[in-house]
C-alpha positions in Angstrom: -14.3 38.8 73.8 -12.3 40.3 71.0 -8.5 40.0 71.1 -6.9 43.2 72.5 -3.7 44.1 70.5 -1.4 47.0 71.2 1.1 48.5 68.6 4.0 50.4 70.2 4.6 53.2 67.8 5.8 56.2 69.9 9.5 56.1 69.2 11.5 58.4 66.9 13.1 55.6 64.9 16.5 57.5 64.5 18.5 54.4 63.5 16.5 54.0 60.4 16.8 57.7 59.6 13.5 58.5 58.2 11.7 61.9 58.7 8.4 60.2 59.7 7.5 57.6 62.4 9.0 54.3 61.6 5.7 52.4 61.5 4.7 54.6 58.4 7.8 53.3 56.5 6.5 52.2 53.1 7.1 48.6 52.1 7.5 47.1 48.6 3.9 46.0 48.4 2.6 49.5 48.9 1.7 49.2 52.5 3.4 50.7 55.5 4.8 48.6 58.3 1.9 49.5 60.5 -0.7 48.8 57.8 0.6 45.2 57.4 0.5 44.7 61.1 -3.1 45.9 61.2 -3.9 43.7 58.1 -2.4 40.7 59.8 -4.3 41.2 63.1 -7.6 41.5 61.3 -7.0 38.7 59.0 -6.3 36.3 61.8 -8.5 37.7 64.7 -11.4 39.2 62.6 -12.3 42.3 64.6 -9.6 42.8 67.3 -9.5 45.8 69.6 -6.4 47.6 68.3 -4.7 50.4 70.3 -1.6 52.2 69.1 0.7 54.1 71.4 2.0 57.2 69.6 4.5 59.9 70.4 6.7 61.2 67.6 4.8 63.0 64.9 1.7 61.3 66.1 -0.6 63.3 63.9 0.8 61.5 60.8 -0.1 58.1 62.3 -3.6 59.3 63.3 -4.3 60.6 59.8 -3.0 57.3 58.2 -5.0 55.1 60.6 -8.1 56.9 61.9 -9.9 53.7 62.8 -8.0 52.3 65.7 -7.8 53.6 69.3 -4.8 55.6 70.5 -2.8 56.2 73.7 -0.3 59.2 73.8 3.0 58.8 75.4 3.9 62.5 76.0 7.4 61.7 77.1 8.2 59.5 74.0 11.6 61.3 73.6 12.7 60.6 77.2 11.5 57.0 77.8 11.6 53.7 76.3 9.1 51.0 75.4 8.2 50.1 79.0 6.5 53.4 79.5 4.4 53.1 76.3 3.3 49.5 77.2 2.5 50.6 80.7 0.2 53.2 79.5 -1.6 50.8 77.1 -2.0 48.1 79.7 -3.4 50.5 82.3 -6.0 51.6 79.8 -6.8 48.2 78.5 -10.1 46.3 79.0 -10.5 43.1 80.9 -8.5 40.2 79.7 -5.1 39.5 78.3 -3.2 41.8 75.8 -1.2 40.9 72.6 1.4 43.6 71.9 4.0 44.2 69.3 6.7 46.7 68.4 5.6 49.0 65.8 8.5 48.1 63.4 7.9 44.4 63.1 7.2 43.0 59.7 6.0 39.4 59.9 4.2 36.5 58.3 0.5 36.5 59.5 0.9 32.8 60.2 2.7 33.9 63.4 -0.6 35.0 64.8 -2.3 31.8 63.7 0.2 29.7 65.6 -0.1 31.7 68.9 -3.9 31.8 68.8 -4.2 28.7 70.9 -1.9 30.1 73.5 -4.1 33.3 73.6 -7.2 31.2 74.0 -5.5 29.3 76.8 -4.5 32.5 78.5 -0.9 31.7 78.5 1.6 34.6 78.6 4.3 34.2 75.9 7.0 35.9 73.9 7.7 34.9 70.3 11.4 33.9 69.8 13.7 33.0 66.9 16.1 30.2 67.9 17.8 30.2 64.5 19.7 33.5 65.2 21.1 35.3 68.3 22.0 38.8 67.2 24.4 40.8 69.5 22.1 43.8 69.6 18.9 41.9 70.0 16.9 41.0 73.2 17.8 37.5 74.0 16.6 34.9 76.5 17.4 31.7 78.5 14.9 29.3 80.1 14.4 27.6 83.5 14.2 23.9 84.1 10.5 23.9 83.1 11.2 25.6 79.8 9.8 28.9 80.7 11.7 32.2 80.3 14.3 32.9 82.9 16.5 35.8 81.7 15.3 38.3 79.1 17.5 41.3 77.9 20.2 42.4 75.4 22.8 41.3 77.9 21.9 37.6 78.3 24.9 35.3 77.9 24.6 31.8 76.3 21.2 32.7 75.0 18.9 30.2 73.3 17.5 32.7 70.7 16.2 36.2 70.3 12.9 37.9 71.0 11.1 39.1 67.8 8.8 41.7 69.3 5.5 40.0 69.4 4.2 39.1 72.8 1.2 38.3 75.1 0.3 38.9 78.7 -2.6 36.8 80.1 -5.4 38.3 82.0 -4.0 36.7 85.2 -0.5 38.1 84.7 -1.5 41.6 83.6 -1.7 43.3 86.9 1.7 41.9 87.8 3.3 43.1 84.6 1.7 46.6 85.2 3.2 46.7 88.7 6.6 45.6 87.4 6.7 48.0 84.4 6.0 50.8 86.8 9.2 49.8 88.7 11.3 50.1 85.5 13.7 52.9 84.8 12.4 55.3 82.0 14.9 54.0 79.4 14.3 50.3 80.1 12.8 48.2 77.4 9.5 46.5 78.2 11.3 43.2 78.5 12.8 44.4 81.8 9.2 44.4 83.1 8.7 40.8 82.0 12.0 39.8 83.6 11.0 41.4 86.9 7.6 39.7 86.8 9.4 36.4 86.2 11.9 37.1 88.9 9.6 38.6 91.6 6.2 37.0 90.9 7.3 33.6 89.6 5.3 34.3 86.4 5.5 31.6 83.7 6.1 33.1 80.4 6.5 30.6 77.4 9.1 31.2 74.7 7.3 30.3 71.4 9.6 29.5 68.6 8.7 30.9 65.1 12.1 30.2 63.5 10.5 28.9 60.4 8.3 32.0 59.8 9.4 35.4 58.7 9.5 38.2 61.2 12.1 41.1 61.4 12.3 44.3 63.4 13.2 47.0 61.0 15.9 49.0 62.8 18.4 49.4 59.9 18.2 49.7 56.1 19.3 46.1 55.7 16.3 45.0 57.9 14.0 46.9 55.5 15.5 45.2 52.6 15.0 41.8 54.2 11.4 42.6 54.8 10.8 43.8 51.3 12.4 40.6 49.9 9.9 38.6 52.0 6.9 40.5 50.7 
């Protein structure tokens, strides 16, 4: 069964201040953020089933990438990533789903590292324990080393989430239910946190601190991404 991958690309990307969807932001190597994500997915997984959730100026993304599947979040300007992920998971096929925020520039080795976890059907979030940004989604773990708390408000965090995640086939129905309970403006991490709290789901934090991965929210993030490329 091919890997199912979802790219969350519906947002308006106002913090970066470009007139186009943030995933179409050009990088120094001539690709866009979304193109490097698709290239990375195909380089590691061969022929994954890629679905992109679109909203803001969706026609630009469809024209740039006509060879992937699409889900439309029609209330992209009134909701957050939990609603986009919910739509994608409800329409996904059997099996687990790998998903990423549409603004992540990353080393494809990240996907090589997590492939054994995908094969083992282990839900996980990729994290960076080398930095804990104040504005980033952060996490703590329980006594067994699985994710306990997951939000921007976490105190005494162990690291930050980098925006690349996987839900196993077994956990997917639970995550769909918990995402549906979220408020419209919650990030998808709230759905994961509810799944952990209410369903005792075991989500592994997978540290990729030695590999490059950055969410491009601001101009300085884009500079860092381009320096890596």
